[in-house]
C-alpha positions in Angstrom: 0.1 -0.3 -0.4 2.7 2.2 0.7 3.8 2.3 -3.0 0.9 3.7 -4.1 1.0 6.7 -2.2 4.2 7.2 -2.1 5.2 7.0 -5.7 2.8 6.5 -8.5 5.3 6.2 -11.0 6.4 2.0 -10.8 2.6 1.4 -11.3 2.4 4.0 -14.3 5.2 2.4 -16.0 3.5 -0.8 -15.4 0.4 -0.3 -16.6 1.8 1.5 -19.7 3.6 -1.8 -20.5 0.1 -4.3 -19.8 -1.6 -1.5 -22.1 1.2 -2.0 -24.8 0.7 -6.1 -24.6 -3.0 -5.7 -24.3 -2.7 -3.3 -27.5 -0.6 -5.5 -29.3 -2.8 -8.7 -28.4 -5.8 -6.7 -29.7 -3.7 -6.1 -33.1 -3.5 -9.8 -34.1 -6.9 -10.9 -32.7 -9.2 -7.7 -32.5 -11.4 -8.9 -29.4 -13.2 -6.0 -27.7 -12.6 -7.7 -24.7 -9.2 -7.0 -25.0 -9.9 -3.3 -25.6 -12.2 -3.5 -22.5 -9.3 -4.5 -20.7 -6.6 -1.6 -22.0 -9.6 0.4 -20.6 -9.7 -1.0 -17.2 -6.2 -0.8 -17.0 -6.0 3.1 -18.2 -8.9 3.9 -15.7 -6.9 1.7 -12.9 -3.7 3.7 -13.3 -5.7 6.9 -13.7 -7.0 6.0 -9.9 -3.6 5.5 -8.7 -2.9 9.1 -9.4 -6.1 10.3 -7.9 -5.2 8.2 -4.7 -2.0 10.0 -4.8 -3.3 13.3 -5.2 -5.7 12.5 -2.5 -3.9 10.9 0.4 -0.9 13.1 2.0 1.6 10.3 3.9 3.6 11.2 6.5 7.2 11.4 4.3 5.0 14.0 2.5 3.9 16.1 5.3 7.5 16.3 6.2 8.6 17.1 3.1 6.4 20.2 3.1 7.8 21.2 6.4 11.5 20.8 4.8 10.1 22.9 1.7 8.8 25.4 4.4 12.0 26.1 6.1 13.7 25.9 2.7 11.4 29.0 1.5 12.3 30.7 4.8 15.9 30.7 4.7 16.2 31.4 1.2 14.1 34.5 2.2 16.1 35.2 5.5 13.2 34.6 7.9 13.9 33.8 10.5 10.6 34.2 12.7 8.9 31.9 9.8 12.0 29.1 10.2 11.5 29.3 14.1 7.9 28.7 13.9 8.6 25.6 12.6 10.8 24.7 15.3 9.4 22.9 18.5 9.2 25.0 21.3 11.1 23.0 23.7 14.1 22.8 21.1 15.9 25.6 23.1 19.1 24.8 21.9 18.4 24.4 18.1 16.1 27.9 18.1 19.4 29.4 19.7 21.6 28.0 17.2 19.3 29.4 13.9 18.7 32.9 15.3 22.9 32.9 16.0 23.3 31.7 12.4 20.6 33.9 10.8 21.7 36.9 12.8 25.8 36.5 11.2 24.8 35.0 7.8 22.9 35.9 4.8 21.4 32.3 3.1 22.7 33.4 -0.8 21.2 30.0 -1.8 20.4 26.6 -0.8 18.9 23.4 -2.2 18.3 19.9 -1.1 18.1 16.3 -2.6 18.0 12.8 -2.6 15.8 13.0 0.7 14.8 9.8 2.7 12.6 9.7 6.2 12.9 7.4 8.4 10.4 7.1 11.1 10.7 6.0 14.7 7.5 4.0 15.0 8.1 2.6 18.5 7.8 5.9 20.4 5.3 8.1 21.4 4.9 11.0 20.3 6.3 10.4 17.1 9.4 11.0 15.8 11.9 10.6 12.1 15.2 11.5 10.7 14.9 13.4 7.8 18.0 12.4 5.6 19.4 14.3 2.5 22.2 16.0 0.6 22.0 19.8 0.9 24.1 22.8 -0.3 23.9 26.2 0.5 26.2 29.7 -0.1 26.1 32.3 2.4 27.7 35.6 2.8 28.4 37.1 6.3 26.0 40.1 6.5 27.3 43.6 6.3 30.2 42.6 4.1 30.4 41.7 0.1 28.7 38.6 -0.6 32.5 37.3 -2.4 34.3 38.3 1.6 36.4 35.2 2.9 34.5 33.8 5.6 37.2 31.9 8.1 35.6 29.8 9.9 32.6 29.3 8.2 32.7 27.7 4.7 30.9 29.3 2.0 29.3 25.6 1.1 27.4 23.8 4.0 28.0 19.7 4.5 26.6 17.9 1.6 25.2 15.6 4.1 22.4 16.7 6.1 20.0 15.2 9.0 16.9 16.8 10.5 15.3 15.3 13.4 11.7 16.2 13.7 8.9 15.3 16.1 5.0 15.5 16.0 3.3 17.9 18.0 -0.2 18.1 18.2 -0.7 16.5 14.8 2.2 18.9 13.3 6.0 18.0 12.6 8.2 20.5 14.3 12.0 20.1 13.7 13.8 19.0 16.9 17.5 19.5 15.9 19.8 19.0 12.9 23.2 17.5 12.0 25.7 18.1 9.6 27.2 15.3 7.8 25.9 12.4 10.5 28.5 12.9 12.6 27.8 14.5 15.8 24.9 14.4 17.8 21.6 16.1 17.3 21.6 19.7 18.8 18.4 19.7 20.6 
């Protein structure tokens, strides 16, 4: 079931292959039942895409939180970013405030998102791992200023810790490079 709502494309391509086989069979045999079968497969594939559009999974909800965080970072909007962080994640909130007061995000992007859920705990916890790049500049200096101690391109491997609070996913910490403990 997870395959249906997470990614409908494999079923789409499977449906296309079945329709192609049925159309080859129809070309050879000219039977109305084969046309009916092609129609049923086409409706089934359309139904998979409709189901995907109607069902929002927990992974998609986390992806929306990360997209909102990226939009807030691109806009250098500290308050919008802090709205996505859990209220009790004070260390993370302090680090965000510290860095956004000093750095301007010039560009940021993520790719290869993988969400890992810890289903054994209540409240729900998840980790979002991805590759990310960010171009930053020191506030008050030209964008090409040599930043000593801060790399213009951040660590490409990142992990964001999240917790479900009152039905909403909130950021509780982050790890650069998967090497250290979460900053919660």
